[in-house]
C-alpha positions in Angstrom: 12.1 10.2 17.6 8.4 10.4 18.5 6.0 7.5 18.5 3.2 7.8 15.9 0.1 5.7 15.7 -1.8 4.2 12.7 -5.4 3.1 13.5 -4.4 3.0 17.3 -1.3 0.8 16.7 2.2 2.1 17.2 3.9 2.7 13.8 7.3 1.0 13.7 8.3 2.1 10.2 7.4 3.0 6.7 8.8 1.8 3.4 8.5 2.8 -0.2 7.5 -0.3 -2.1 7.3 0.2 -5.9 6.1 3.8 -5.5 3.7 3.3 -2.6 4.3 4.5 0.9 3.5 1.5 3.2 3.1 1.7 7.0 4.0 -1.1 9.4 2.3 -0.9 12.8 2.7 -3.3 15.7 -0.4 -5.2 16.8 -0.2 -4.9 20.6 1.2 -7.9 22.5 1.3 -10.0 19.4 4.2 -11.0 17.1 2.3 -9.3 14.2 2.6 -6.1 12.1 -0.4 -4.5 10.4 0.5 -3.3 6.9 -1.4 -0.4 5.3 -1.0 2.1 2.5 -0.3 5.6 3.7 -2.5 7.3 1.1 -4.7 4.8 -0.7 -8.2 3.4 0.1 -8.9 0.7 1.0 -5.7 1.0 3.0 -5.3 -2.5 4.6 -2.7 -4.6 2.7 -2.7 -7.3 5.4 -0.8 -8.5 8.4 2.6 -10.1 8.7 2.0 -12.8 11.3 4.2 -15.3 13.3 7.1 -12.9 13.4 8.7 -14.9 16.3 8.7 -18.1 14.3 8.1 -18.5 10.6 6.8 -15.1 9.3 4.1 -15.0 6.6 1.9 -12.4 5.0 -1.8 -12.8 5.6 -3.1 -10.6 2.7 -6.3 -8.5 2.9 -8.6 -9.4 0.0 -9.0 -5.8 -1.2 -5.4 -5.3 -2.2 -4.5 -8.7 -3.7 -4.1 -7.2 -7.1 -1.5 -4.8 -5.9 0.4 -7.6 -4.2 0.5 -9.7 -7.4 0.4 -13.1 -5.8 1.4 -14.7 -9.1 4.6 -12.6 -9.0 5.8 -12.6 -5.4 8.2 -9.5 -5.5 5.9 -7.1 -3.7 4.8 -9.7 -1.2 8.4 -10.6 -0.5 9.3 -6.9 -0.1 6.5 -6.4 2.5 7.6 -9.6 4.3 11.3 -8.7 4.3 10.7 -5.2 5.6 8.4 -6.4 8.3 10.8 -9.1 9.5 13.7 -6.5 9.6 11.5 -4.1 11.6 10.5 -6.8 14.0 14.1 -7.7 14.7 14.9 -4.0 15.4 11.8 -3.1 17.4 13.6 -2.9 20.7 16.0 -0.3 19.4 13.1 1.6 17.9 11.3 1.9 21.2 14.5 2.7 23.1 15.1 5.8 20.9 11.5 6.9 21.2 10.7 9.9 23.5 7.0 9.7 23.6 
């Protein structure tokens, strides 16, 4: 596996969330993942913060409509995927060859 970068952050994984490809990139030296759309502008969905404690999604204002804060299904999908990636990050980096 090769390491890829999104906006200068290492990409830990991608997910298809209700038809949209979503990227999850690690914010260096922080328990935080930056969440963006792969092909839409504005791309920033937000950040999943406090991954070592009580994770939560800090949403970007431009994509609140997509997240449907009144119906938490998409927000929960983003949060669940980010939490799972964070738990597996050591294995991801061990299998990376550059």
